[in-house]
VOPAGU-2260 file (C-alpha; in pm, 1 decimal, decimal comma):
REM VOPAGU-2260
SITE   aa  ch    i         X         Y         Z
SITE  MET   A    0   -6852,2    -733,5    7989,5
SITE  ARG   A    1   -6880,6    -626,6    7635,9
SITE  PRO   A    2   -7143,0    -804,3    7389,8
SITE  ILE   A    3   -7062,5    -727,6    7025,0
SITE  THR   A    4   -7326,7    -829,6    6782,1
SITE  VAL   A    5   -7294,1    -894,0    6412,4
SITE  THR   A    6   -7616,5   -1021,5    6170,5
SITE  GLY   A    7   -7562,8   -1234,3    5876,1
SITE  GLY   A    8   -7840,1   -1184,0    5613,4
SITE  PRO   A    9   -8005,9   -1459,9    5381,7
SITE  ALA   A   10   -7754,5   -1394,8    5099,2
SITE  ALA   A   11   -7458,5   -1622,1    5091,0
SITE  GLY   A   12   -7106,1   -1494,3    5197,8
SITE  PRO   A   13   -6907,3   -1366,9    5512,6
SITE  SER   A   14   -7086,2   -1102,9    5742,9
SITE  SER   A   15   -6911,4    -809,8    5860,3
SITE  MET   A   16   -6595,7    -882,0    6087,6
SITE  ILE   A   17   -6605,7    -851,6    6457,4
SITE  ARG   A   18   -6274,3    -723,5    6615,1
SITE  LEU   A   19   -6170,0    -854,2    6962,4
SITE  ASP   A   20   -5978,3    -712,2    7264,7
SITE  GLU   A   21   -5638,1    -891,1    7225,6
SITE  TRP   A   22   -5600,3    -743,5    7594,7
SITE  ALA   A   23   -5906,8    -893,5    7741,8
SITE  ASP   A   24   -5906,8   -1224,1    7908,3
SITE  ALA   A   25   -5998,7   -1532,4    7766,7
SITE  PRO   A   26   -6250,7   -1772,7    7767,6
SITE  VAL   A   27   -6490,5   -1583,0    7478,5
SITE  ALA   A   28   -6881,7   -1630,1    7493,5
SITE  VAL   A   29   -7054,5   -1674,3    7143,3
SITE  GLN   A   30   -7405,6   -1705,7    7073,8
SITE  VAL   A   31   -7579,3   -1745,9    6777,7
SITE  SER   A   32   -7939,4   -1705,5    6728,4
SITE  VAL   A   33   -8125,9   -1814,1    6388,3
SITE  GLN   A   34   -8455,1   -1732,0    6265,3
SITE  GLY   A   35   -8590,3   -1866,4    5942,4
SITE  ALA   A   36   -8374,5   -2144,8    5731,1
SITE  VAL   A   37   -8027,1   -2082,6    5711,2
SITE  ALA   A   38   -7700,6   -2264,1    5704,1
SITE  TYR   A   39   -7399,0   -2050,6    5860,7
SITE  THR   A   40   -7028,8   -2102,9    6014,3
SITE  VAL   A   41   -6865,6   -1934,2    6301,4
SITE  GLN   A   42   -6504,5   -1845,2    6187,3
SITE  HIS   A   43   -6203,4   -1687,5    6323,1
SITE  SER   A   44   -5888,9   -1522,6    6244,3
SITE  PHE   A   45   -5536,5   -1435,0    6406,4
SITE  ASP   A   46   -5449,9   -1221,2    6111,5
SITE  ASP   A   47   -5434,6    -856,4    6161,8
SITE  PRO   A   48   -5534,9    -582,4    5902,1
SITE  ASN   A   49   -5457,4    -326,3    6142,1
SITE  ASP   A   50   -5087,6    -449,6    6212,0
SITE  LEU   A   51   -4829,8    -162,3    6188,9
SITE  ILE   A   52   -4554,0    -395,2    6104,7
SITE  ASN   A   53   -4720,2    -666,5    5902,1
SITE  PRO   A   54   -5067,2    -601,1    5787,5
SITE  VAL   A   55   -5256,7    -891,4    5625,6
SITE  PRO   A   56   -5491,4    -752,8    5356,9
SITE  VAL   A   57   -5845,5    -820,1    5446,8
SITE  ALA   A   58   -5871,6   -1016,4    5112,0
SITE  ASN   A   59   -5575,1   -1220,9    5208,8
SITE  MET   A   60   -5718,9   -1291,9    5595,7
SITE  PHE   A   61   -5701,4   -1698,7    5666,2
SITE  TRP   A   62   -6001,5   -1798,9    5823,5
SITE  ASP   A   63   -6046,7   -2075,8    6033,5
SITE  VAL   A   64   -6306,2   -2291,6    6245,8
SITE  GLY   A   65   -6004,1   -2491,9    6480,9
SITE  LEU   A   66   -6146,2   -2337,1    6794,4
SITE  VAL   A   67   -6514,8   -2346,3    6691,4
SITE  PRO   A   68   -6728,9   -2674,8    6803,2
SITE  LEU   A   69   -6837,7   -2886,0    6486,8
SITE  ALA   A   70   -7214,0   -2779,9    6580,2
SITE  ALA   A   71   -7108,7   -2420,8    6468,0
SITE  GLN   A   72   -7006,1   -2529,7    6122,0
SITE  GLY   A   73   -7250,8   -2567,2    5863,3
SITE  ALA   A   74   -7493,1   -2536,2    6106,5
SITE  ALA   A   75   -7905,2   -2466,7    6100,7
SITE  LEU   A   76   -7956,8   -2438,3    6429,7
SITE  PRO   A   77   -7870,4   -2177,7    6726,1
SITE  ILE   A   78   -7553,1   -2260,1    6955,1
SITE  THR   A   79   -7390,1   -2118,1    7289,4
SITE  PHE   A   80   -7026,1   -2198,1    7337,5
SITE  ALA   A   81   -6720,1   -2078,7    7481,9
SITE  MET   A   82   -6374,9   -2064,4    7317,9
SITE  ALA   A   83   -6054,5   -2074,8    7549,5
SITE  THR   A   84   -5857,9   -1864,9    7363,8
SITE  ALA   A   85   -5964,1   -1502,1    7192,3
SITE  PRO   A   86   -5891,5   -1462,2    6855,1
SITE  LEU   A   87   -5859,3   -1083,8    6672,0
SITE  TRP   A   88   -6138,2   -1142,0    6453,6
SITE  MET   A   89   -6470,7   -1358,6    6389,5
SITE  ARG   A   90   -6750,6   -1362,1    6156,9
SITE  LEU   A   91   -7033,6   -1568,3    6010,2
SITE  LEU   A   92   -7009,2   -1754,1    5662,6
SITE  MET   A   93   -7351,4   -1760,7    5517,5
SITE  GLY   A   94   -7461,3   -2052,2    5370,9
SITE  ALA   A   95   -7782,7   -2099,8    5139,4
SITE  GLY   A   96   -8118,5   -2013,8    5315,3
SITE  THR   A   97   -8375,0   -1767,6    5360,5
SITE  GLY   A   98   -8348,3   -1684,0    5739,7
SITE  THR   A   99   -8084,3   -1471,8    5931,2
SITE  ALA   A  100   -7834,7   -1547,5    6184,4
SITE  ARG   A  101   -7741,1   -1337,2    6477,8
SITE  MET   A  102   -7397,7   -1384,9    6650,7
SITE  THR   A  103   -7313,5   -1237,3    6980,3
SITE  VAL   A  104   -6981,8   -1228,3    7096,9
SITE  THR   A  105   -6906,1   -1160,8    7486,2
SITE  GLN   A  106   -6543,4   -1073,3    7635,9
SITE  TYR   A  107   -6437,5   -1048,0    8009,9
SITE  ASN   A  108   -6205,0    -759,5    8111,1
SITE  VAL   A  109   -6200,7    -551,3    7826,2
SITE  VAL   A  110   -5981,5    -263,7    7791,4
SITE  GLU   A  111   -6208,1      37,9    7737,1
SITE  GLY   A  112   -6057,9     306,1    7517,9
């Protein structure tokens, strides 16, 4: 089990991306904690800018919410949930507000490099 944390600040826009381990088992546990007043959306992508055969540039990655519950889309409250499928990447999309949101993602049976 290896938790990965990313923090989104009060400015609108995406946080840094979290790379998940495609060899690890699903489900993926996600927890978002909030301080202050902020809106956020948890996003995921199966595109891979590091793919050796068909890389997708970061600027062209498709970010989706299909694996994320509605309560984590345009949210202002903390949430914990599990996703049955592990995407390759995750991030927080920060909306307007003056607070911060911190997302922690945990995978099980992670292959350590």
